[in-house]
C-alpha positions in Angstrom: 107.8 106.4 91.0 104.9 103.9 90.7 101.7 105.8 89.7 98.1 104.8 89.6 98.4 102.0 86.9 101.4 100.4 88.6 99.8 100.5 92.1 96.6 99.1 90.7 98.5 96.3 89.1 100.1 95.5 92.5 96.8 95.7 94.4 95.1 93.3 91.9 97.8 90.8 92.6 97.6 91.2 96.4 93.8 90.9 96.7 93.4 87.2 96.0 96.4 86.2 98.0 96.0 88.4 101.1 92.2 89.0 101.7 91.0 86.7 104.5 94.5 85.7 105.5 95.7 86.0 109.1 99.1 87.6 109.8 101.4 85.2 111.6 104.3 87.6 112.0 105.2 91.2 111.1 108.8 92.3 111.2 110.2 95.8 110.6 113.7 97.0 110.0 115.1 100.5 110.7 114.3 102.7 107.8 113.3 106.3 106.9 110.0 105.0 105.3 108.5 104.6 108.8 109.1 108.3 109.7 110.1 107.2 113.2 106.8 105.3 113.9 106.7 101.6 113.3 103.3 99.9 112.8 102.3 97.3 115.4 103.5 93.7 115.1 100.1 92.7 113.6 100.4 89.0 114.5 96.9 87.5 114.7 95.3 90.3 112.6 93.0 89.3 109.8 93.2 91.0 106.4 89.7 92.3 105.6 90.6 94.0 102.3 93.2 95.4 100.1 92.6 98.4 97.8 94.3 101.3 96.0 93.9 104.8 97.2 95.7 107.1 94.8 99.3 105.9 94.9 98.8 104.2 98.3 98.3 100.5 98.8 95.8 100.3 101.6 95.6 97.1 103.7 92.6 97.0 105.9 92.9 94.7 109.0 90.4 94.0 111.7 92.5 96.1 114.0 93.6 99.0 111.8 94.7 100.2 108.4 98.2 99.9 106.9 98.9 102.4 104.0 102.0 101.8 101.9 103.5 104.3 99.4 106.3 102.8 97.3 108.1 106.0 96.6 110.7 105.8 93.8 112.2 102.4 94.4 109.8 100.5 96.7 108.7 96.9 95.8 106.2 94.5 97.3 107.3 91.0 96.5 105.9 87.6 97.4 108.2 84.8 98.9 111.6 86.4 98.5 114.5 86.0 101.0 115.5 88.8 103.3 118.2 91.1 102.0 119.8 94.4 103.0 117.0 96.4 101.3 114.2 94.6 103.1 112.3 97.2 105.2 109.4 95.0 106.4 108.1 91.5 106.0 104.7 90.0 106.8 104.3 86.2 107.0 101.0 84.4 106.5 100.1 80.7 106.5 101.7 79.8 103.2 103.2 83.0 101.8 105.3 86.0 102.9 105.2 89.5 101.6 108.3 91.7 101.7 108.6 95.4 101.3 112.0 96.4 99.7 113.1 99.9 99.2 116.7 100.7 98.1 116.5 104.5 98.4 113.9 104.6 101.2 111.8 107.3 99.7 108.6 105.3 100.3 106.3 105.6 103.3 104.4 103.3 105.6 101.5 104.7 107.7 99.4 103.0 110.4 96.1 104.2 111.9 92.9 102.9 113.3 91.2 104.0 110.1 92.4 105.4 106.8 95.4 107.6 107.8 94.6 111.3 107.7 97.3 112.2 105.0 95.8 109.5 102.8 92.2 110.4 103.4 92.8 114.0 102.6 93.8 113.2 98.9 91.5 114.3 96.1 89.1 112.0 94.1 90.3 109.1 92.0 90.8 109.8 88.2 88.9 106.6 87.3 85.9 107.6 89.4 85.5 111.3 89.0 82.8 112.5 86.5 83.4 115.1 83.8 81.3 117.8 85.4 83.0 117.2 88.8 86.4 117.5 87.2 85.6 120.9 85.7 84.0 122.1 88.9 87.0 121.1 91.0 89.4 122.8 88.5 87.5 126.1 88.4 89.1 127.8 91.5 92.7 127.0 90.4 95.0 129.4 88.7 98.0 127.3 87.6 99.4 125.3 84.7 97.3 122.3 83.7 100.3 120.0 84.4 100.8 121.4 87.8 97.1 120.9 88.6 97.1 117.3 87.4 100.1 116.5 89.6 98.4 118.0 92.6 97.3 115.0 94.7 94.8 117.1 96.5 93.1 117.8 93.2 93.2 114.2 91.9 95.0 111.3 93.5 97.2 108.9 91.6 98.6 110.7 88.6 102.3 111.4 88.3 104.8 112.7 85.8 104.6 109.8 83.3 100.9 109.7 82.9 100.3 113.4 83.0 102.7 113.9 80.1 101.0 111.1 78.2 97.6 112.4 79.0 98.2 115.9 77.9 99.7 114.6 74.6 96.5 112.6 73.9 94.3 115.5 74.8 96.5 117.9 72.6 97.0 120.3 75.5 100.3 122.1 76.1 101.5 121.3 79.6 102.1 125.0 80.4 98.5 125.9 79.4 96.8 127.9 82.2 93.9 126.1 83.8 91.8 129.3 83.9 92.1 129.6 80.1 91.3 126.0 79.2 87.9 125.7 77.5 85.3 123.3 78.8 85.7 121.2 75.5 89.3 120.7 76.3 88.5 119.6 79.9 86.0 117.1 78.4 88.6 115.6 76.1 91.1 115.4 78.9 88.6 113.6 81.0 87.8 111.0 78.3 91.5 110.5 77.5 92.4 110.1 81.2 90.2 107.1 81.7 91.2 105.5 78.5 94.9 106.0 79.1 94.9 104.7 82.7 92.8 101.6 81.7 95.2 100.8 78.9 98.2 101.2 81.2 96.6 98.9 83.8 96.0 96.2 81.2 99.7 96.4 80.2 100.8 96.0 83.8 102.0 99.6 84.2 105.2 101.3 83.0 108.6 100.0 84.0 111.0 102.9 83.5 113.6 102.0 86.1 112.8 100.1 89.3 109.1 99.2 89.0 108.1 95.5 89.0 105.0 93.7 90.1 104.7 91.4 93.1 106.3 88.6 91.1 109.3 90.7 90.1 108.0 91.2 86.5 108.2 94.4 84.6 105.2 96.2 83.1 105.1 96.9 79.3 103.2 100.1 78.9 106.5 102.0 78.5 106.6 100.5 75.0 103.4 102.6 74.2 104.6 105.9 75.5 104.1 108.7 73.0 106.2 111.5 74.6 107.6 110.5 78.0 111.4 110.1 77.9 111.4 110.4 74.1 113.2 113.8 73.9 114.5 114.5 70.4 112.7 111.5 68.9 110.0 112.1 66.2 106.4 112.4 67.3 104.4 109.3 66.2 101.6 111.6 65.1 103.3 114.4 63.2 107.0 113.6 63.1 108.1 116.7 65.0 110.9 116.2 67.5 109.6 115.7 71.1 110.8 118.5 73.4 111.6 118.4 77.1 111.3 121.4 79.4 111.3 121.9 83.2 107.8 122.6 84.6 106.7 122.5 88.2 110.2 121.2 88.9 109.6 118.1 86.7 111.0 117.1 83.4 108.1 117.6 81.0 107.8 116.0 77.6 105.5 117.2 74.8 105.2 117.7 71.0 105.4 121.4 70.2 103.2 120.9 67.1 100.5 118.6 68.4 100.4 120.5 71.8 100.7 124.2 70.8 100.6 126.7 73.5 
């Protein structure tokens, strides 16, 4: 599933090509991603802005807001022909933008302003301050991995980057949040920003389906330290990377560098 770096990569490609454009046509095809409610046709609408909000791509028009979540297999691609996986296509003066989703686990929302399920998400990991992070974490009693995956706590992190972040911060994924010292939170906060910025510069991680708007794969998966490296030696200490199930997610960590 595309996470913050992948969605940010897509948004940065959309901004220069869509902002200021007028929609000439919008077409939608039956799909679960619309949850039974299609957006309006949008012809004549002007794109005022495009931004990332967590894992959502938010397109602000002069008549409302379109929020797109790519789910596991969603793709936004410029200038490609229609095919059986096309769920929506928007045409502009000299370009078209298609939304493809093979497994239909994505989501498309429409509202006059930022859709409520999107607006309710927590702060952005690249914008929150260290003190605010600690303050928000204080009421929780859960595992640190479970908390970081909670989109109401922080918006945009997913399984890949939480595993990588906890390795960098030397925190065991099953560590309880209430027992995590403030120094560990401070290190986690510093590493979080560095990790996400590095991943964005690399165009995100392409594990299976993710590609950018030109159909190109990201390269940050080549820099993964623990994710999907079960049984392979830790780059830091040589210990075999382990995988456990935690909060119903496959969780990768080094048992030596991230002691419980």
